[in-house]
C-alpha positions as CSV (number, residue, x, y, z in Angstrom):
1,X,-7.6,43.3,54.2
2,X,-6.1,42.2,57.5
3,X,-7.8,41.2,60.7
4,X,-6.8,44.5,62.3
5,X,-9.0,46.4,59.7
6,X,-12.1,44.4,60.5
7,X,-14.8,45.1,63.1
8,X,-13.2,42.0,64.6
9,X,-15.0,41.8,68.0
10,X,-18.4,42.5,66.6
11,X,-18.0,39.9,63.8
12,X,-16.6,37.4,66.3
13,X,-19.7,37.8,68.4
14,X,-21.9,37.3,65.4
15,X,-20.1,34.0,64.4
16,X,-20.6,32.7,67.9
17,X,-24.3,33.4,67.8
18,X,-25.1,32.5,64.2
19,X,-22.9,29.4,63.8
20,X,-23.2,29.3,59.9
21,X,-22.2,31.4,56.9
22,X,-23.6,35.0,56.8
23,X,-23.2,38.4,55.2
24,X,-22.6,41.5,57.3
25,X,-23.0,45.1,56.3
26,X,-21.3,48.1,58.0
27,X,-24.1,50.8,57.9
28,X,-22.0,53.3,59.8
29,X,-19.1,53.1,57.3
30,X,-21.6,53.1,54.4
31,X,-23.4,56.3,55.6
32,X,-20.1,58.2,56.0
33,X,-18.9,57.1,52.5
34,X,-22.2,58.2,50.9
35,X,-22.0,61.6,52.5
36,X,-18.6,62.2,50.9
37,X,-19.9,61.1,47.4
38,X,-22.8,63.6,47.5
39,X,-20.4,66.5,47.4
40,X,-19.8,65.9,43.7
41,X,-21.4,67.6,40.8
42,X,-23.4,64.7,39.5
43,X,-26.9,63.4,40.4
44,X,-26.3,60.1,42.1
45,X,-28.5,57.0,41.6
46,X,-28.0,53.7,43.4
47,X,-28.1,50.6,41.1
48,X,-30.2,48.3,43.3
49,X,-28.9,45.2,41.6
50,X,-25.7,45.6,43.6
51,X,-27.4,44.9,46.9
52,X,-31.2,45.1,47.5
53,X,-31.1,44.6,51.3
54,X,-33.7,46.8,53.0
55,X,-31.2,48.4,55.4
56,X,-28.8,49.3,52.6
57,X,-31.7,50.9,50.6
58,X,-32.7,52.9,53.7
59,X,-29.2,54.2,54.3
60,X,-28.9,55.3,50.6
61,X,-32.3,57.0,50.8
62,X,-31.3,58.9,53.9
63,X,-28.2,60.0,52.0
64,X,-30.3,61.5,49.2
65,X,-29.6,59.0,46.4
66,X,-32.1,58.2,43.7
67,X,-32.7,54.5,42.8
68,X,-32.0,52.7,39.5
69,X,-34.3,49.7,39.4
70,X,-34.4,47.0,36.7
71,X,-37.2,44.7,37.8
72,X,-40.6,44.7,39.5
73,X,-39.1,43.0,42.5
74,X,-36.4,45.7,42.9
75,X,-39.1,48.4,42.5
76,X,-41.3,46.9,45.2
77,X,-38.4,46.5,47.6
78,X,-37.4,50.2,47.2
79,X,-41.0,51.4,47.5
80,X,-41.4,49.2,50.7
81,X,-38.6,51.3,52.3
82,X,-40.7,54.5,51.9
83,X,-38.9,55.9,48.8
84,X,-40.9,58.3,46.7
85,X,-41.5,57.1,43.1
86,X,-40.1,60.4,41.8
87,X,-36.7,59.2,43.0
88,X,-36.8,56.0,40.9
89,X,-35.3,55.4,37.5
90,X,-36.4,52.3,35.5
91,X,-33.4,50.7,33.6
92,X,-32.7,47.2,32.2
93,X,-32.6,45.5,28.8
94,X,-36.0,43.9,29.3
95,X,-39.2,45.9,29.9
96,X,-42.3,44.0,28.9
97,X,-45.7,45.8,28.6
98,X,-46.7,44.1,31.9
99,X,-43.5,45.4,33.6
100,X,-43.9,48.9,32.3
101,X,-47.5,48.9,33.5
102,X,-46.3,47.7,36.9
103,X,-43.9,50.7,37.1
104,X,-46.5,53.2,35.8
105,X,-49.1,52.1,38.2
106,X,-46.7,52.6,41.1
107,X,-45.8,56.2,40.1
108,X,-42.5,55.8,38.3
109,X,-42.1,58.4,35.6
110,X,-38.5,58.2,34.4
111,X,-37.5,55.4,32.0
112,X,-34.3,54.5,30.2
113,X,-35.3,53.1,26.8
114,X,-33.2,50.4,25.3
115,X,-35.1,49.9,22.0
116,X,-37.8,51.1,19.7
117,X,-40.0,48.3,21.0
118,X,-39.8,49.6,24.5
119,X,-40.6,53.1,23.3
120,X,-43.7,51.8,21.4
121,X,-44.9,49.7,24.3
122,X,-44.5,52.6,26.8
123,X,-46.1,55.0,24.4
124,X,-49.2,52.8,24.1
125,X,-49.5,52.5,27.8
126,X,-49.1,56.3,28.3
127,X,-51.8,56.8,25.7
128,X,-54.2,54.4,27.5
129,X,-53.6,56.0,30.9
130,X,-53.0,59.6,30.1
131,X,-49.7,59.5,31.9
132,X,-46.8,61.7,31.0
133,X,-43.2,60.3,31.3
134,X,-39.6,61.4,30.9
135,X,-37.2,59.2,29.0
136,X,-33.5,58.7,28.2
137,X,-32.2,56.8,25.2
138,X,-29.6,54.2,26.0
139,X,-26.8,54.5,23.5
140,X,-24.3,51.8,22.6
141,X,-21.2,53.1,20.9
142,X,-18.8,51.2,18.7
143,X,-15.2,51.0,20.0
144,X,-12.0,49.5,18.8
145,X,-11.8,45.9,19.9
146,X,-9.9,45.5,23.2
147,X,-8.3,42.3,24.4
148,X,-6.8,43.0,27.8
149,X,-7.7,39.6,29.2
150,X,-10.2,40.9,31.6
151,X,-13.8,39.8,31.7
152,X,-16.2,42.7,31.0
153,X,-19.7,42.0,32.3
154,X,-21.0,45.0,30.3
155,X,-19.6,44.0,27.0
156,X,-17.0,46.6,26.7
157,X,-16.2,46.9,22.9
158,X,-18.4,43.9,22.0
159,X,-22.0,44.2,20.7
160,X,-24.6,43.7,23.4
161,X,-28.4,44.0,23.8
162,X,-27.9,47.2,25.8
163,X,-29.4,50.2,23.9
164,X,-29.1,51.2,20.2
165,X,-26.5,53.1,18.1
166,X,-26.7,57.0,17.9
167,X,-27.9,56.5,14.3
168,X,-30.9,54.3,15.3
169,X,-31.9,56.9,18.0
170,X,-31.6,59.8,15.4
171,X,-34.8,61.9,15.0
172,X,-35.1,60.5,11.4
173,X,-35.5,57.0,12.8
174,X,-37.3,57.7,16.1
175,X,-40.5,59.5,16.8
176,X,-41.5,60.5,20.3
177,X,-45.2,60.8,21.1
178,X,-46.6,63.8,23.1
179,X,-46.7,61.8,26.2
180,X,-42.8,61.5,26.4
181,X,-40.3,64.2,27.2
182,X,-36.7,63.4,26.2
183,X,-34.3,64.2,29.0
184,X,-31.1,63.0,27.4
185,X,-29.0,59.9,26.9
186,X,-27.6,57.0,28.9
187,X,-24.3,55.4,27.9
188,X,-21.7,53.2,29.6
189,X,-20.1,49.9,28.5
190,X,-17.3,49.1,31.0
191,X,-17.4,47.8,34.5
192,X,-15.2,48.0,37.7
193,X,-12.7,50.5,36.5
194,X,-10.1,51.4,39.1
195,X,-8.1,53.9,37.2
196,X,-9.6,57.4,37.1
197,X,-7.7,58.3,33.9
198,X,-9.2,55.3,32.1
199,X,-12.6,56.1,33.2
200,X,-12.4,59.7,32.2
201,X,-10.9,58.7,28.8
202,X,-13.9,56.6,28.1
203,X,-16.2,59.6,29.0
204,X,-14.1,62.0,26.9
205,X,-14.4,59.6,23.9
206,X,-18.1,59.1,24.3
207,X,-19.2,62.7,24.9
208,X,-18.6,64.1,21.4
209,X,-20.7,61.4,19.8
210,X,-23.4,61.7,22.4
211,X,-23.4,65.5,22.0
212,X,-24.0,65.2,18.3
213,X,-27.1,63.0,18.9
214,X,-28.4,65.5,21.6
215,X,-27.9,68.4,19.1
216,X,-30.0,66.5,16.6
217,X,-32.8,66.5,19.1
218,X,-32.2,70.2,19.9
219,X,-32.2,69.6,23.6
220,X,-31.2,72.5,25.9
221,X,-29.4,71.5,29.1
222,X,-29.6,67.8,28.4
223,X,-29.0,65.0,30.9
224,X,-26.1,62.6,30.2
225,X,-26.3,59.4,32.3
226,X,-22.8,58.0,32.4
227,X,-23.9,54.9,34.3
228,X,-21.6,53.1,36.7
229,X,-18.5,51.2,36.1
230,X,-16.6,52.9,39.1
231,X,-14.5,50.1,40.6
232,X,-13.2,48.8,44.0
233,X,-10.1,46.7,44.4
234,X,-10.4,43.0,44.9
235,X,-7.8,40.4,45.9
236,X,-4.3,41.3,44.7
237,X,-5.2,44.9,43.7
238,X,-4.0,47.9,45.5
239,X,-5.2,50.7,43.4
240,X,-8.3,52.6,44.5
241,X,-10.3,55.0,42.3
242,X,-9.4,58.6,42.8
243,X,-12.9,60.2,43.4
244,X,-11.4,63.8,43.4
245,X,-10.2,63.2,39.8
246,X,-13.7,61.9,38.9
247,X,-15.4,65.0,40.4
248,X,-13.0,67.3,38.5
249,X,-13.7,65.5,35.2
250,X,-17.5,65.6,35.6
251,X,-17.3,69.4,36.4
252,X,-15.3,70.0,33.2
253,X,-17.4,67.8,30.9
254,X,-20.6,69.3,32.2
255,X,-19.4,72.8,31.4
256,X,-17.7,71.8,28.1
257,X,-20.8,70.2,26.6
258,X,-23.3,72.5,28.3
259,X,-25.1,69.8,30.0
260,X,-28.0,70.3,32.3
261,X,-27.0,67.4,34.6
262,X,-24.6,64.5,34.7
263,X,-26.0,61.3,36.3
264,X,-24.0,58.4,37.8
265,X,-25.5,55.0,38.7
266,X,-23.4,53.7,41.5
267,X,-23.6,50.2,42.7
268,X,-20.4,48.5,43.6
269,X,-18.6,51.8,44.3
270,X,-21.3,52.9,46.7
271,X,-21.7,49.8,48.8
272,X,-19.0,47.2,47.9
273,X,-16.4,48.1,50.6
274,X,-19.0,47.9,53.4
275,X,-19.9,44.3,53.3
276,X,-18.3,41.0,54.5
277,X,-19.1,37.4,53.8
278,X,-18.1,35.0,56.6
279,X,-18.0,31.2,56.5
280,X,-16.3,28.6,58.8
281,X,-13.6,26.3,57.5
282,X,-14.9,22.7,57.3
283,X,-11.7,20.9,56.3
284,X,-8.0,21.5,55.6
285,X,-6.2,19.0,53.4
286,X,-3.5,18.6,50.7
287,X,-4.1,17.0,47.4
288,X,-1.5,16.8,44.6
289,X,0.6,19.4,46.2
290,X,-2.3,21.9,46.7
291,X,-3.3,22.9,50.1
292,X,-7.1,23.4,50.3
293,X,-9.3,25.3,52.8
294,X,-12.8,23.9,52.2
295,X,-15.4,26.1,53.7
296,X,-19.0,25.5,54.7
297,X,-20.4,28.0,52.2
298,X,-18.9,28.9,48.9
299,X,-20.1,29.8,45.4
300,X,-23.8,29.1,46.3
301,X,-23.4,32.2,48.6
302,X,-20.6,34.2,46.9
303,X,-20.5,33.4,43.1
304,X,-18.4,36.4,41.9
305,X,-15.0,34.7,42.3
306,X,-16.1,31.8,40.1
307,X,-17.6,34.1,37.5
308,X,-14.6,36.5,37.2
309,X,-11.6,34.4,38.4
310,X,-10.9,37.2,40.9
311,X,-11.2,36.4,44.6
312,X,-12.6,38.6,47.3
313,X,-9.8,39.8,49.7
314,X,-9.9,37.3,52.6
315,X,-8.6,37.1,56.2
316,X,-8.7,34.5,58.9
317,X,-10.9,35.9,61.7
318,X,-9.6,33.5,64.4
319,X,-5.9,33.1,64.0
320,X,-2.7,34.7,62.8
321,X,-0.5,31.8,64.1
322,X,2.4,30.8,61.9
323,X,3.7,32.2,58.6
324,X,1.4,32.9,55.7
325,X,1.1,30.1,53.1
326,X,-0.9,29.5,50.0
327,X,-4.4,27.9,50.1
328,X,-7.0,27.3,47.5
329,X,-10.4,28.1,49.0
330,X,-13.2,25.6,47.9
331,X,-16.8,25.4,48.9
332,X,-19.5,22.9,49.5
333,X,-20.8,22.3,45.9
334,X,-20.0,19.1,44.0
335,X,-18.3,20.9,41.1
336,X,-14.8,22.1,40.4
337,X,-16.3,25.5,39.7
338,X,-16.8,26.2,43.3
339,X,-13.4,27.9,43.7
340,X,-13.1,31.1,45.7
341,X,-9.5,31.6,44.7
342,X,-5.8,31.1,45.5
343,X,-4.9,33.2,48.6
344,X,-2.4,33.5,51.4
345,X,-3.7,32.5,54.8
346,X,-2.0,31.6,58.2
347,X,-0.3,28.2,58.4
348,X,-2.3,27.7,61.7
349,X,-5.6,27.7,60.0
350,X,-7.8,24.9,61.3
351,X,-11.3,23.5,60.8
352,X,-13.8,25.6,62.9
353,X,-11.9,28.8,62.2
354,X,-13.7,31.5,60.3
355,X,-12.7,33.2,57.0
356,X,-13.9,36.7,56.4
357,X,-14.2,37.9,52.8
358,X,-14.1,41.7,52.2
359,X,-15.4,44.0,49.5
360,X,-18.6,41.8,49.6
361,X,-21.2,44.5,50.0
362,X,-22.0,44.4,46.3
363,X,-22.7,41.5,43.9
364,X,-22.8,39.0,46.8
365,X,-25.7,36.8,47.9
366,X,-28.3,38.0,45.4
367,X,-25.8,37.5,42.5
368,X,-25.2,33.9,43.5
369,X,-27.0,30.5,43.1
370,X,-28.2,29.8,46.6
371,X,-30.6,26.9,45.7
372,X,-28.0,24.6,44.1
373,X,-27.5,21.4,46.2
374,X,-30.1,22.6,48.7
375,X,-27.7,24.0,51.2
376,X,-28.7,26.4,53.9
377,X,-29.1,30.0,52.9
378,X,-26.7,32.5,54.5
379,X,-28.0,34.9,57.1
380,X,-27.7,38.7,56.5
381,X,-26.9,41.0,59.3
382,X,-26.1,44.7,59.7
383,X,-23.5,46.3,61.9
384,X,-24.2,49.7,63.5
385,X,-23.3,51.6,66.7
386,X,-21.3,48.7,68.0
387,X,-24.1,46.2,67.7
388,X,-25.4,43.7,65.1
389,X,-28.9,43.0,63.9
390,X,-30.0,39.9,62.0
391,X,-32.3,41.0,59.2
392,X,-32.7,37.5,57.7
393,X,-31.7,34.4,59.6
394,X,-30.1,31.4,57.9
395,X,-32.8,29.2,56.3
396,X,-32.7,25.6,55.5
397,X,-33.8,24.4,52.1
398,X,-37.1,23.0,53.4
399,X,-38.5,26.6,53.4
400,X,-38.5,26.8,49.6
401,X,-38.5,23.1,48.3
402,X,-41.8,22.1,46.8
């Protein structure tokens, strides 16, 4: 990412007006991207955990996406944007009876079951209310252990609380009540994959085992939800996922295994490239041979770099003076963990200049820890038709401290 690729003038106007750290989302770019994705052969769902901002949800709804929601809060946010409950899929490893009732009372009728306990609890509620639902079994497959040095937030080849094995979902071990119709299975275990061949290889390895389970249930035209995991490049990565190859593979797999539908739950891949996080530089200093750019914000607004060790791509919004040189970007928290990465920035960078972090449309503010040290929450704005709109202004800690 370079300053020439940014909506520079519009962001500069926003920094002048807002004065403190904020997130910005390019709705025009997002809408164009979503239109291209809908040309594929899969039914597309948006994983709301990636970014639950109202304007983002509205843009996805207009593009025809369904919504993968994993909490009552996400559900209510999606419904508040006028989305019909028939376009909502309930996922997530925790579904208490109270949560399931919340979803049923609001009209949701499609559930991904992670365990026999969830099945039993949902069946009890359906019996009490007379409601009919459709379900998918979440399947966790065993894989050869992989140690490529990368952090995998979905567990990869490790055991996780997500789903059960095919053997545990076998008809001999699982009984569905009359109130439930089995649509198919849900299965994915890897995140942020940039190489289409790697993604497709995972699907090709999983489908034979999933197909055997579906055959045991004698489903005609079943659904296979292949989840998310489609990646976007961060700092130091140049590869981008080949969507054309993904579409070709889905078409082949659907025909080969006689599937009714393939589903994808896109989060990062749908919205990630269309968001920015901006924060002003508070200090420039050197310590033990390291040159630091200390920003007003940091991990309390954008935690992902500290979690993954992988920075967002970043550019200086104000200056390109002088040669590029290494900086370590640190934030306002009193902990060495508040590290947004080692990057190259202009030698002319000064306090008061703004840094703009790209690929921040997903897993940004709502993934972070905004209340630590009681700093000001960042604003969130949208960019569209050459203008910006403030959806949530920056808020000082006094609005939430008890």
